[in-house]
C-alpha positions in Angstrom: -6.0 -5.7 -12.5 -8.8 -8.3 -12.6 -8.9 -8.9 -8.8 -9.1 -5.4 -7.4 -12.4 -3.7 -6.4 -14.6 -2.5 -3.7 -16.2 -6.0 -3.3 -15.3 -9.6 -4.1 -17.7 -11.3 -6.5 -19.6 -14.2 -5.0 -17.8 -16.7 -7.2 -14.4 -15.6 -5.8 -15.2 -15.3 -2.1 -13.6 -18.6 -1.4 -10.2 -16.9 -2.2 -10.7 -14.2 0.5 -9.5 -15.1 3.9 -10.9 -13.5 7.1 -9.4 -10.2 8.3 -7.9 -10.2 11.8 -6.9 -7.7 14.5 -5.0 -8.0 17.8 -7.4 -7.7 20.7 -5.9 -4.9 22.8 -7.0 -6.6 26.1 -5.9 -10.2 25.5 -3.2 -9.6 22.9 -4.7 -12.5 20.9 -5.7 -12.5 17.3 -9.4 -12.2 16.7 -11.6 -12.1 13.6 -12.3 -8.5 12.5 -14.2 -9.4 9.3 -15.2 -12.8 8.0 -14.8 -13.7 4.3 -18.5 -13.2 3.7 -18.4 -9.8 5.5 -17.6 -6.3 4.5 -16.0 -7.1 1.1 -18.7 -9.6 0.0 -21.0 -6.9 -1.2 -20.6 -3.4 -2.8 -20.3 -0.6 -0.2 -22.8 2.2 -0.1 -20.0 4.6 -0.9 -16.8 3.7 -2.8 -13.9 5.4 -1.2 -10.6 5.6 -3.1 -8.8 6.3 0.1 -9.9 3.0 1.8 -11.9 -0.1 1.2 -10.3 -1.7 -1.9 -9.6 -5.4 -1.8 -6.9 -6.8 -4.1 -4.3 -9.5 -4.7 -0.5 -9.6 -4.7 -0.6 -10.0 -8.5 -2.7 -6.9 -9.0 -0.6 -4.8 -6.5 2.5 -5.9 -8.5 0.9 -4.9 -11.8 0.0 -1.5 -10.4 3.5 -0.9 -8.9 5.2 -2.0 -12.1 2.9 0.3 -14.2 3.9 3.3 -12.0 7.6 2.3 -12.3 7.0 2.1 -16.1 5.9 5.8 -16.2 2.3 4.7 -16.8 2.9 1.8 -19.1 2.5 -1.9 -18.2 4.2 -3.9 -20.9 3.3 -2.2 -24.2 0.0 -0.8 -22.9 -0.3 2.8 -21.8 -2.5 3.0 -18.7 -1.7 6.6 -17.4 0.2 9.4 -19.0 3.8 9.9 -17.9 2.9 13.3 -16.6 0.1 11.8 -14.4 2.5 9.3 -12.9 5.0 12.1 -12.2 2.3 14.1 -10.4 1.1 11.1 -8.5 4.6 10.2 -7.2 5.9 13.6 -6.3 5.3 15.3 -3.0 2.4 17.7 -3.4 2.2 19.0 0.2 2.7 22.6 1.1 4.9 23.5 4.0 1.8 24.2 6.1 0.4 20.8 5.3 3.7 19.1 6.1 3.8 20.9 9.5 0.3 19.9 10.4 0.9 16.2 9.4 4.4 16.0 10.8 3.6 13.5 13.6 2.1 11.0 11.1 4.1 11.8 8.0 7.7 11.5 9.3 10.0 11.5 6.3 7.1 11.1 3.8 5.1 13.5 1.7 2.0 12.9 -0.3 1.5 12.7 -4.0 -1.8 12.3 -5.8 -2.8 9.0 -4.2 0.5 7.6 -2.8 2.9 8.4 0.0 6.3 9.6 -1.2 9.5 9.1 0.7 11.2 12.5 0.9 14.2 11.7 3.1 16.0 8.5 4.1 14.9 6.9 7.3 16.6 3.6 7.6 17.7 0.9 5.2 14.3 0.6 3.5 13.0 4.2 3.5 14.8 5.7 0.5 14.1 9.1 -1.1 11.9 8.7 -4.3 10.2 5.5 -3.1 6.4 5.7 -3.2 3.5 3.5 -2.2 0.7 2.9 0.2 0.5 1.2 3.6 -3.0 0.0 4.5 -4.2 -0.1 8.1 -5.8 -3.5 7.5 -2.4 -5.2 7.0 -1.0 -4.3 3.6 2.2 -2.6 2.6 3.3 -1.8 -1.0 6.2 0.4 -2.3 7.8 1.0 -5.6 11.4 2.2 -5.8 12.4 3.7 -9.2 16.1 3.7 -8.4 16.2 0.0 -7.7 13.3 -0.9 -10.2 11.8 -2.8 -7.3 8.2 -3.4 -6.0 7.7 -4.7 -2.5 4.3 -6.1 -1.4 3.3 -7.5 2.0 -0.2 -8.7 2.7 -0.8 -9.9 6.2 -4.6 -9.9 6.8 -4.0 -8.5 10.2 -5.0 -4.9 11.0 -2.3 -2.6 12.4 -2.7 -1.6 16.0 -1.2 2.0 15.5 -0.6 4.5 12.7 3.0 3.4 12.6 4.0 0.4 10.5 4.3 -2.8 12.5 7.8 -4.4 12.9 6.9 -7.1 10.4 6.5 -4.6 7.6 9.8 -2.7 8.4 11.6 -6.1 8.7 10.2 -7.2 5.4 11.3 -4.0 3.6 14.7 -4.1 5.2 15.2 -7.7 4.0 14.2 -6.8 0.5 16.9 -4.1 0.4 19.4 -6.4 2.0 18.8 -8.9 -0.8 20.0 -6.5 -3.5 23.2 -7.8 -4.9 24.9 -5.3 -7.2 
């Protein structure tokens, strides 16, 4: 994953588009962060929960590595046991109850959301991934051996995924031809 980090090197900033948000008053798109903004320099504190910048290729490599039980091609990145812990729901019943409004039919592994019950055509049990509030959505589905990635560059306006992400994932599942 050569293009993932907490900042974009100066010689690669030309590849980073601006980040947008929908202005709540006008409904129009507005610039949230310019290309030479937040991700153009290392942060004061690197947060594994937020703040990474990446590419579709790197997301795909990461998703495939997790589907491969910690291997990408012939290279071992993580142990199989680590991947199993990352991609299994680790929440206690009390944590699940406290997070119910946000979690829905998802649990939480060590670093990724884990789908625990079906909730529509694209929310299948066993699927895992991460939806980022600044416009990204990634899932890996072990049953279908499938990785989906959507990068929009537009921040979400609520904790719930926007329709474009749900439509994208539904389309990916509708494209499966057994």
